C-alpha positions as CSV (number, residue, x, y, z in Angstrom):
1,M,102.6,117.1,59.6
2,S,102.4,119.9,62.1
3,R,101.3,119.7,65.8
4,V,98.3,121.9,66.7
5,K,99.5,123.8,69.5
6,K,97.4,123.1,72.8
7,S,95.7,125.6,75.1
8,P,96.5,126.1,78.7
9,E,92.8,124.8,79.3
10,E,93.3,121.6,77.1
11,I,96.8,121.0,78.8
12,E,95.3,121.7,82.2
13,E,92.4,119.3,81.5
14,A,94.6,116.5,79.8
15,K,97.0,116.7,83.3
16,L,93.7,116.5,85.7
17,L,92.7,113.7,83.8
18,G,96.2,112.2,83.9
19,K,96.2,112.4,87.6
20,A,92.5,111.0,88.1
21,L,93.9,107.8,86.2
22,A,96.6,107.5,88.1
23,A,94.9,107.6,91.4
24,L,92.1,105.1,90.2
25,R,95.6,102.7,88.7
26,V,96.6,103.0,92.3
27,S,93.6,102.7,94.4
28,R,93.1,99.5,92.3
29,G,96.3,97.9,93.3
30,M,97.5,97.9,89.4
31,T,100.8,98.9,88.1
32,Q,100.7,101.4,84.4
33,R,101.7,97.7,82.8
34,Q,98.9,95.5,84.1
35,V,96.4,98.6,83.0
36,A,98.1,98.2,79.5
37,E,97.7,94.3,79.2
38,V,94.2,94.5,80.3
39,S,93.1,97.3,78.1
40,G,95.0,96.4,75.1
41,L,97.7,99.4,74.5
42,N,101.0,100.5,74.9
43,P,102.3,100.8,78.3
44,Q,103.9,104.7,77.4
45,R,100.7,105.3,76.1
46,I,99.4,104.4,79.9
47,C,102.2,106.4,80.9
48,K,101.7,109.8,78.7
49,A,97.9,109.5,79.9
50,E,98.8,109.7,83.5
51,R,101.2,112.4,83.1
52,G,98.8,114.7,80.9
53,C,101.1,114.6,77.9
54,H,98.8,112.4,76.0
55,Y,94.9,112.8,76.0
56,P,93.7,109.3,74.9
57,R,91.1,109.2,72.7
58,N,87.4,108.1,73.8
59,S,87.6,104.7,72.5
60,Q,91.4,104.4,74.7
61,L,89.6,105.7,77.8
62,K,86.7,103.1,77.6
63,R,89.0,100.2,76.9
64,I,91.5,101.7,80.2
65,L,88.4,102.1,82.3
66,A,87.0,98.9,81.7
67,G,90.6,97.6,82.2
68,M,90.7,99.4,85.9
69,G,87.2,97.8,86.5
70,V,85.9,101.3,86.9
71,T,83.1,103.4,85.3
72,F,83.0,107.2,84.1
73,A,81.3,108.4,86.7
74,A,84.1,107.1,89.0
75,L,86.7,108.8,86.5
76,H,84.2,112.0,87.0
77,R,84.6,111.9,90.9
78,A,88.1,110.9,90.7
79,Q,88.8,113.9,88.4
80,E,86.7,116.5,91.3
81,L,88.8,115.0,93.7
82,V,92.0,115.4,92.6
83,Q,91.0,119.0,91.3
84,D,89.7,120.0,94.8
85,P,90.6,117.2,97.4
86,M,89.4,119.5,100.4
87,G,86.5,121.1,98.9
88,E,88.3,124.4,99.1
89,D,87.3,126.0,95.8
90,A,83.6,125.7,96.8
91,E,81.9,129.4,98.0
92,P,81.3,130.1,101.2
93,I,77.8,130.3,102.7
94,D,77.2,133.3,104.6
95,A,74.9,131.8,107.2
96,P,73.5,134.6,108.6
97,D,71.7,135.9,105.6
98,F,69.5,132.8,105.6
99,T,66.1,132.6,106.1
100,P,64.5,129.9,108.5
101,E,63.3,128.0,105.3
102,E,67.0,128.6,103.2
103,A,68.3,127.3,106.0
104,H,66.3,124.3,106.4
105,Q,66.8,124.0,102.3
106,A,70.6,123.8,102.4
107,A,70.7,121.5,105.4
108,V,68.5,119.1,103.4
109,R,71.0,119.4,100.5
110,L,74.0,119.2,103.0
111,A,72.4,115.7,104.2
112,Q,71.6,114.5,100.6
113,E,75.1,115.1,99.3
114,A,76.5,113.2,102.6
115,G,74.3,110.1,101.8
116,K,75.8,110.1,98.6
117,A,79.6,110.3,99.5
118,V,78.6,107.4,102.3
119,A,76.7,105.5,99.4
120,H,79.9,106.2,97.2
121,C,82.4,104.7,99.8
122,C,80.1,101.9,100.4
123,L,80.1,101.2,96.6
124,S,83.7,101.5,96.0
125,F,84.8,99.1,99.5
126,M,82.2,97.1,97.2
127,E,84.1,97.2,94.3
128,M,87.4,96.9,95.9
129,G,86.9,93.1,96.4
130,A,85.7,93.2,100.2
131,S,83.3,90.6,99.5
132,G,84.9,88.2,102.5
133,W,84.3,91.0,104.9
134,R,80.6,91.2,106.9
135,L,79.3,93.5,109.1
136,S,79.1,92.2,112.7
137,S,76.9,93.4,115.8
138,G,79.9,91.9,118.3
139,A,82.3,94.0,119.7
140,G,85.2,95.4,118.5
141,N,85.7,97.4,114.8
142,G,82.0,95.9,113.4
143,R,84.0,94.0,111.0
144,S,84.8,90.1,111.0
145,R,86.1,87.4,108.9
146,A,83.1,85.5,107.2
147,T,82.9,82.2,108.2
148,E,83.3,79.5,105.2
């Protein structure tokens, strides 16, 4: 049986997926072995996927994500962050060429994206099991331990 040589794009895609899977796993405080156990896969398969040596099938990827308790949307966002964590690949905006209407529309879009980022952070915080914490209007850091 001969192996088909992967294109540079396929290799890069597998590595990007692997980095994102590893980042999600670490953010959940899980080991590769734990992910393998909850997803029903071999630990070596998880290791190879995270290193970008193996691109998991869709069914395997669904099991991995379900085992970590994350969605495909979270995986997609993790891939974006791994690929360009500082947003440096974004096209620079030449603001002096903006008309006032275009500047207003750009500001509205920026505010919408910032709102999405805040919502994403809040959802991630909730998913990480922060149910024992609640916001407080009192002094301090804004967090207090929920009373039982």
